[in-house]
Backbone bond lengths (Angstrom), bond angles and torsions (degrees), N, CA, C in turn:
res aa  C-N    CA-C-N  psi(-1)  N-CA   C-N-CA  omega(-1)  CA-C   N-CA-C  phi
1 M - - - 1.449 - - 1.531 109.51 -
2 L 1.291 116.63 145.43 1.458 123.90 177.12 1.529 110.23 -69.84
3 T 1.329 116.16 139.21 1.458 122.58 174.22 1.527 107.78 -111.89
4 V 1.325 116.69 142.37 1.467 121.60 178.70 1.521 107.54 -121.74
5 T 1.336 116.85 125.80 1.460 120.50 179.80 1.524 110.54 -70.39
6 K 1.318 115.83 161.94 1.464 121.10 177.33 1.525 110.65 -59.03
7 E 1.324 116.50 -39.54 1.467 121.05 -178.55 1.528 111.43 -65.96
8 A 1.339 116.94 -43.31 1.465 120.17 179.08 1.530 110.55 -66.44
9 A 1.328 116.62 -41.30 1.466 120.28 178.31 1.527 110.81 -62.37
10 A 1.334 117.15 -41.75 1.469 121.14 179.31 1.527 110.58 -63.22
11 L 1.326 117.33 -42.13 1.465 121.29 178.89 1.525 110.37 -63.07
12 L 1.329 117.48 -45.33 1.464 120.52 -179.19 1.524 112.02 -69.39
13 R 1.326 118.37 -34.28 1.467 120.20 174.50 1.530 110.30 -64.55
14 A 1.335 117.16 -38.75 1.466 121.10 177.71 1.525 110.91 -63.61
15 V 1.322 116.95 -38.59 1.469 120.80 177.70 1.531 109.65 -64.49
16 K 1.335 116.13 -44.97 1.469 119.54 177.64 1.523 110.73 -57.95
17 A 1.321 116.73 -45.69 1.468 120.48 -179.39 1.521 110.98 -62.65
18 A 1.331 116.84 -42.80 1.463 121.12 -179.66 1.529 111.60 -63.49
19 E 1.328 117.11 -30.48 1.464 121.78 179.54 1.521 112.26 -86.86
20 G 1.336 116.85 -4.41 1.459 120.50 179.55 1.525 113.44 74.22
21 A 1.334 116.67 24.60 1.463 121.21 -179.14 1.520 110.97 -72.32
22 S 1.305 115.98 152.46 1.460 120.29 179.08 1.528 109.94 -68.84
23 P 1.325 117.06 151.55 1.462 120.47 179.61 1.526 112.88 -60.10
24 E 1.334 118.17 -27.05 1.463 121.96 -179.12 1.523 113.03 -79.64
25 S 1.324 117.75 -15.05 1.464 120.44 -178.72 1.523 109.96 -69.36
26 G 1.318 114.99 164.47 1.454 120.01 179.91 1.516 111.24 -132.91
27 I 1.313 114.44 -177.08 1.461 121.06 177.60 1.518 108.35 -103.64
28 H 1.323 116.26 123.73 1.462 122.27 179.37 1.530 107.83 -96.58
29 I 1.320 116.27 122.08 1.465 121.56 176.20 1.518 106.78 -102.23
30 R 1.322 115.59 119.96 1.458 119.47 -177.72 1.522 110.81 -132.40
31 K 1.298 114.21 161.32 1.462 121.59 -178.37 1.520 109.94 -67.11
32 G 1.332 115.41 131.69 1.457 121.27 177.39 1.517 109.86 -102.45
33 P 1.305 116.59 -174.20 1.464 119.74 -179.80 1.527 111.15 -71.12
34 T 1.320 115.83 153.99 1.459 121.14 173.31 1.521 107.16 -84.58
35 V 1.327 116.42 131.73 1.465 121.09 -178.88 1.521 109.33 -121.84
36 E 1.314 115.53 159.43 1.455 120.13 176.48 1.520 108.57 -94.76
37 K 1.321 115.57 128.65 1.459 121.10 -179.22 1.519 108.13 -137.39
38 S 1.318 116.29 119.35 1.464 122.71 -179.32 1.527 111.51 55.11
39 G 1.327 116.38 40.00 1.452 120.93 177.23 1.516 114.75 79.59
40 R 1.325 117.55 4.69 1.467 121.53 179.64 1.516 109.54 -124.56
41 E 1.310 115.45 154.64 1.456 119.32 175.62 1.518 109.33 -80.17
42 A 1.313 116.22 134.38 1.461 121.72 178.46 1.530 108.47 -123.74
43 K 1.325 115.80 135.35 1.456 120.67 177.21 1.520 108.56 -83.17
44 T 1.319 115.37 147.33 1.461 120.33 177.49 1.527 109.07 -124.93
45 V 1.313 115.06 160.44 1.460 121.16 173.80 1.518 108.20 -125.10
46 Q 1.317 114.93 158.07 1.452 120.98 177.35 1.522 108.40 -123.95
47 F 1.306 115.95 147.84 1.452 122.90 178.63 1.526 108.13 -115.04
48 A 1.324 116.31 136.15 1.459 120.77 177.57 1.523 108.28 -144.36
49 I 1.311 115.96 151.32 1.460 120.95 174.00 1.524 107.40 -82.53
50 S 1.325 115.95 132.78 1.461 120.52 -176.63 1.522 110.04 -140.83
51 D 1.329 116.08 146.33 1.459 120.57 179.04 1.525 112.66 -77.66
52 A 1.339 116.89 -27.06 1.467 120.39 -176.65 1.525 109.57 -154.78
53 P 1.332 116.28 157.41 1.462 119.23 177.14 1.524 111.27 -74.99
54 G 1.324 115.89 161.67 1.461 120.43 171.50 1.517 109.16 -71.76
55 S 1.316 117.29 168.73 1.463 121.40 -174.15 1.528 113.57 -61.46
56 K 1.328 118.53 -30.07 1.466 121.18 -178.77 1.527 112.69 -108.56
57 D 1.321 117.89 2.78 1.459 121.54 -178.11 1.519 111.33 -71.33
58 E 1.312 115.12 151.20 1.465 120.61 172.59 1.520 107.73 -87.73
59 Q 1.313 116.67 136.76 1.456 121.41 179.60 1.513 108.99 -116.33
60 L 1.333 116.47 134.70 1.451 121.12 175.85 1.516 109.14 -144.12
61 E 1.307 115.11 163.65 1.463 120.23 175.18 1.516 107.32 -125.97
62 E 1.315 115.63 124.81 1.455 122.21 -179.02 1.518 108.71 -131.04
63 N 1.323 115.96 124.01 1.460 121.43 176.52 1.527 112.67 50.77
64 G 1.338 115.33 43.81 1.456 120.53 177.17 1.514 115.33 76.60
65 L 1.319 117.99 13.39 1.460 122.01 -178.47 1.525 109.43 -122.45
66 R 1.330 116.51 128.48 1.466 120.48 174.69 1.528 108.74 -79.97
67 I 1.326 115.33 132.62 1.467 122.36 179.74 1.518 107.81 -124.27
68 F 1.327 116.37 133.93 1.460 122.80 175.25 1.527 107.36 -118.16
69 V 1.330 117.07 118.32 1.461 121.47 -179.19 1.523 108.43 -103.89
70 E 1.326 115.48 122.68 1.464 121.09 178.44 1.522 109.66 -55.27
71 D 1.328 115.92 140.46 1.460 120.25 -176.45 1.523 113.21 -55.19
72 A 1.332 118.31 -32.29 1.464 121.57 179.92 1.529 112.91 -67.80
73 L 1.334 117.45 -16.19 1.478 121.26 -177.86 1.520 113.58 -108.38
74 I 1.315 118.24 -5.44 1.466 120.29 -174.16 1.521 111.55 -55.52
75 D 1.328 117.89 -50.66 1.467 120.60 -178.97 1.523 112.15 -67.25
76 E 1.322 117.19 -40.25 1.465 121.13 -178.10 1.529 112.52 -65.79
77 L 1.332 117.53 -32.39 1.464 120.71 -177.65 1.528 112.74 -96.26
78 D 1.319 117.15 -4.01 1.463 120.54 178.96 1.528 110.10 -60.88
79 G 1.315 116.39 127.38 1.467 121.47 -179.94 1.519 114.31 83.18
80 R 1.322 118.39 -1.45 1.463 122.24 -179.92 1.530 109.67 -91.90
81 T 1.330 115.44 163.34 1.462 122.21 178.12 1.524 108.93 -123.69
82 L 1.331 116.30 129.38 1.464 122.32 173.61 1.522 106.90 -89.00
83 D 1.328 115.98 122.89 1.459 121.43 -174.50 1.521 109.20 -136.09
84 V 1.311 116.19 -177.96 1.465 123.32 179.98 1.515 108.95 -121.00
85 N 1.326 115.67 137.69 1.464 123.35 172.91 1.525 108.25 -119.99
86 S 1.313 116.15 146.44 1.459 119.46 172.52 1.520 108.44 -81.92
87 A 1.312 116.07 135.44 1.468 122.16 178.04 1.515 108.02 -129.62
88 D 1.327 116.22 168.61 1.465 120.84 179.62 1.526 111.81 -56.32
89 Q 1.337 116.62 -35.29 1.465 121.18 -177.51 1.525 112.59 -92.45
90 G 1.312 118.56 6.85 1.465 121.22 -179.47 1.517 110.75 125.79
91 L 1.308 116.19 -151.45 1.456 121.41 -179.07 1.523 110.57 -86.24
92 K 1.333 115.38 147.55 1.460 121.93 -177.21 1.514 108.47 -135.63
93 L 1.338 117.67 133.93 1.458 121.83 176.16 1.534 109.41 -79.09
94 V 1.321 116.00 137.35 1.462 121.21 178.77 1.524 109.50 -138.65
95 F 1.317 115.62 151.52 1.460 121.38 172.37 1.501 108.38 -100.97
96 R 1.304 116.21 134.45 1.465 121.83 178.01 1.509 108.94 -113.71
């Protein structure tokens, strides 16, 4: 199962608040396009605010935040941690 740090949950809750999302809504993590990076294919994910999970999505609650993981990513994100890194442009979500 995916783990979400307190810092990542706080950042995503702030995004929800800034977008005016309802408190019951969650963050949907879904498969993004595959991109080429340094001559290799890299998988990407996308984050969206959603009112409910899809029919096959995994649903979890971490640090007061509802998370919906697209069924295509459940195995890939199992045992991973969603965290925050500081970057030149601000905070950045990363999987560890």
